[in-house]
C-alpha positions in Angstrom: 95.7 115.9 121.7 97.1 113.9 118.8 99.1 115.9 116.4 98.9 115.3 112.6 101.9 113.4 111.3 104.3 115.0 108.8 103.5 115.1 105.2 105.5 112.6 103.2 106.1 114.2 99.8 106.5 112.3 96.5 105.5 109.0 98.1 104.5 105.9 96.2 101.0 105.1 97.5 99.7 101.6 97.7 96.1 101.6 96.6 93.6 98.8 97.0 89.9 99.0 96.1 87.0 97.1 97.4 85.2 96.1 94.2 81.5 96.7 93.9 79.3 93.7 93.2 76.6 95.0 90.9 73.1 93.5 90.6 70.4 93.3 88.0 66.9 94.8 88.7 65.5 91.4 89.6 68.1 91.1 92.5 70.4 88.6 90.7 74.1 89.3 90.5 75.4 91.0 87.4 78.4 88.7 86.8 79.4 90.4 83.5 79.3 93.8 85.2 81.4 92.6 88.1 84.1 91.0 85.9 84.3 94.2 83.8 84.6 96.4 86.8 87.2 94.1 88.3 89.2 94.3 85.1 88.9 98.1 85.2 90.2 98.2 88.7 93.2 96.0 87.8 94.0 97.9 84.6 94.0 101.2 86.6 96.8 99.8 88.8 94.8 99.3 92.0 94.8 96.0 94.0 91.3 94.6 93.9 89.7 93.4 97.1 86.7 91.1 96.7 84.1 89.8 99.1 84.4 92.9 101.1 81.4 94.9 102.4 81.4 96.8 99.0 81.0 93.4 97.4 78.4 92.3 99.9 80.7 89.6 101.2 79.0 89.2 104.6 75.7 88.3 102.9 77.0 86.1 100.2 76.9 82.3 100.5 80.2 80.4 100.9 79.8 79.1 97.4 79.3 82.6 96.0 82.4 83.9 97.7 84.4 80.9 96.3 83.1 81.8 92.9 84.4 85.3 93.1 87.8 84.0 94.3 87.9 81.9 91.1 87.1 84.9 88.9 89.9 87.1 90.3 92.3 84.1 90.3 91.7 83.7 86.6 92.9 87.3 86.1 96.3 86.4 87.4 96.7 89.5 89.6 97.5 90.0 93.3 94.3 90.5 95.3 92.8 90.8 98.8 89.6 88.9 99.9 87.4 89.1 102.9 87.5 86.0 105.2 84.0 85.7 106.7 82.3 83.8 109.5 78.5 83.8 109.6 77.4 84.1 113.2 74.9 85.8 115.5 75.3 88.2 118.5 76.2 86.1 121.6 78.1 83.4 119.6 81.6 82.4 120.5 84.4 83.2 118.0 84.7 80.4 115.5 88.4 80.4 114.7 88.2 77.1 112.8 85.8 78.7 110.4 88.0 81.7 110.0 91.1 79.5 109.4 89.2 77.6 106.7 88.2 80.8 104.9 91.7 82.2 105.1 93.3 79.1 103.8 90.9 79.0 100.9 91.8 82.6 100.0 95.5 81.9 100.3 95.1 78.7 98.1 93.5 80.9 95.4 96.5 83.2 95.5 95.0 86.0 97.5 95.7 87.8 100.8 93.0 87.2 103.4 91.6 90.0 105.5 89.8 89.0 108.7 86.3 90.5 108.4 84.7 91.2 111.8 82.2 88.8 113.2 79.9 89.0 116.3 81.9 86.4 118.1 85.3 87.9 117.4 84.2 91.4 118.2 82.7 90.5 121.6 85.8 89.0 123.2 88.1 91.0 125.5 91.4 92.5 124.4 93.6 89.6 125.5 91.4 87.1 123.7 91.3 89.3 120.5 95.1 89.3 120.4 95.3 85.6 121.1 92.8 85.0 118.3 95.0 86.8 115.8 98.0 84.9 117.0 96.1 81.6 116.4 95.0 82.6 112.9 98.6 83.4 112.1 99.5 79.7 112.4 97.3 78.9 109.4 98.6 81.2 106.7 101.8 82.9 105.8 100.3 86.4 105.5 97.0 88.1 106.3 95.6 91.5 107.0 93.8 92.7 110.2 90.6 94.8 110.0 89.3 97.5 112.3 85.8 98.3 111.1 83.4 100.8 112.8 79.9 99.7 113.6 78.6 102.3 111.2 79.7 100.0 108.4 78.6 96.6 110.0 76.9 95.7 113.2 79.8 93.3 114.2 82.4 96.0 113.6 85.0 96.8 116.3 87.8 99.4 116.6 90.8 98.0 118.4 92.2 99.5 121.6 95.6 101.1 121.3 97.0 98.1 123.2 95.4 95.5 120.8 96.7 97.4 117.7 100.2 97.5 119.1 100.1 93.8 119.9 98.8 92.9 116.5 101.8 94.8 115.0 104.0 92.2 116.7 102.5 89.2 114.8 104.8 88.7 111.8 102.1 87.1 109.6 99.9 90.2 109.9 101.6 92.4 107.3 99.0 95.2 107.2 95.7 96.4 108.6 92.7 98.3 107.3 91.5 101.0 109.7 87.9 102.1 109.2 87.0 104.3 112.2 86.3 107.4 110.1 88.4 109.3 112.6 91.6 111.1 111.7 93.0 111.2 115.2 92.9 107.4 115.7 94.6 106.9 112.4 97.3 109.5 113.2 97.9 107.6 116.5 98.2 104.3 114.6 100.7 105.8 112.1 102.9 107.0 115.0 102.8 103.6 116.6 103.5 101.9 113.3 106.5 104.2 112.6 107.9 103.5 116.0 107.2 99.7 116.4 107.1 98.3 112.8 107.9 100.7 110.0 107.3 98.2 107.2 103.7 97.5 108.4 101.1 98.6 105.9 98.4 100.7 107.5 95.5 101.1 105.0 93.0 103.8 105.6 89.4 102.9 105.2 88.4 106.5 105.9 86.3 107.5 102.9 85.7 110.9 104.6 89.4 111.7 104.8 91.1 110.2 101.7 94.0 112.7 102.0 95.4 110.6 104.9 97.7 109.1 102.3 99.9 112.2 102.4 100.8 111.3 106.0 101.9 107.7 105.3 98.7 105.7 105.2 98.0 103.5 102.2 94.4 102.7 101.4 91.7 100.0 101.0 88.6 102.0 100.2 85.1 101.5 99.1 85.1 105.0 97.6 87.8 104.0 95.1 85.4 101.6 93.4 83.5 104.6 92.1 86.4 105.6 89.9 89.6 103.5 90.1 91.2 105.4 87.3 90.7 108.8 89.1 92.3 107.3 92.3 95.2 105.9 90.4 95.9 109.1 88.6 95.6 111.1 91.8 98.2 108.7 93.4 100.5 109.0 90.4 100.4 112.8 90.7 101.5 112.6 94.3 104.4 110.3 93.5 105.4 112.7 90.7 105.3 115.8 93.0 102.4 117.3 91.0 100.6 118.9 93.9 98.2 120.9 91.8 96.8 117.8 90.1 96.8 115.7 93.3 94.7 118.2 95.3 92.4 119.0 92.4 91.5 115.4 91.9 91.5 114.7 95.6 89.1 117.5 96.3 86.5 116.2 93.9 86.9 112.6 95.1 86.5 113.8 98.7 83.2 115.6 97.8 82.1 112.3 96.3 83.0 110.5 99.6 81.1 113.0 101.7 78.1 112.6 99.5 78.1 108.8 99.2 79.2 107.9 102.8 76.5 109.9 104.6 74.2 108.0 107.0 73.1 105.3 106.5 76.7 104.6 105.5 76.0 101.2 103.7 74.0 103.2 101.2 77.2 104.2 99.5 77.0 101.0 97.5 73.9 102.2 95.8 75.6 105.5 95.0 78.6 103.5 93.6 76.2 101.6 91.3 74.5 104.8 90.2 77.8 106.5 89.5 79.0 103.6 87.4 75.7 103.5 85.6 75.8 107.2 84.9 79.2 106.7 83.3 77.9 103.9 81.2 80.1 101.3 82.8 77.4 98.9 84.1 73.9 98.3 82.7 71.9 98.7 85.9 72.3 100.5 89.2 70.8 97.9 91.4 72.3 96.5 94.6 71.7 93.6 96.9 68.0 93.5 98.0 69.0 94.0 101.7 71.1 97.1 101.0 69.9 100.7 101.7 68.7 102.6 98.7 69.7 106.3 98.0 67.2 108.8 96.5 67.0 109.2 92.8 68.2 112.8 93.2 71.7 111.5 93.9 72.0 110.6 90.2 72.3 114.2 89.1 74.9 115.0 91.7 76.9 111.9 90.8 76.7 112.8 87.1 78.1 116.3 88.0 81.0 114.7 89.8 81.7 112.3 87.0 81.7 115.2 84.5 84.1 117.2 86.7 86.5 114.3 86.9 86.3 113.7 83.2 87.3 117.3 82.5 90.1 117.3 85.1 91.6 114.1 83.8 91.0 114.7 80.1 88.8 111.6 79.6 
């Protein structure tokens, strides 16, 4: 049985947020809403991550993804962006396409994160490690990505052996872990601390956002609901204000449990509804192919927003 790691008190947490891409009711992208929410994320002090699943990166065209790189580049802030390969089950991994996407992100000033594809997820462990080593020859820095299939059909969680080997690739400076399992993340923290302490393990566990107290950083979809609340929670932990940290964390974790229930991709509609309830976007539409949550969620989301407003004095 895997034991929980020690709690690391008054730790500075690195927070990154997968930025929601909002849509108009007619199914077109709300570009103004996206730019405003991107700015809110940056102003809160979180690192924005664009073209992620929260931003519908897998279903955007290459031209659309490039356009969002240009938007975040114009803001002059560090950022992360998903590097995608469009393929089908049974396809071989297309490392040339990955390399091109990663170089484009790096050329725009961002840090690429290797979004899973059917081809890459289907190879054996040795080939998966070799693929990451090959990709490392094209950019100075990039992030690995373990994504559970509950988020995306091409998702894959690495074996312990693959994770450990990836830690040995100097250009891979961090990894997002999205298994939604505490025990696997605890295991990875122990390996990280033993093998490469400077490696940034970023939790993608929206059902256990308190993993940051054990040494995980984060790249979450949940944080796009309320970047300010996450940033102020993180600041409370760094300052040793346990009461504020746990008070805010508890409300945010309820929000995560509500929004990330099956089907998990429906969280994006909850995010849009939450932002609409707070008056931060004009519409709560999402991509036409995305699952839709029931209208009853709006009342629950409004209650959460009100509780956070009261806690944070907004």
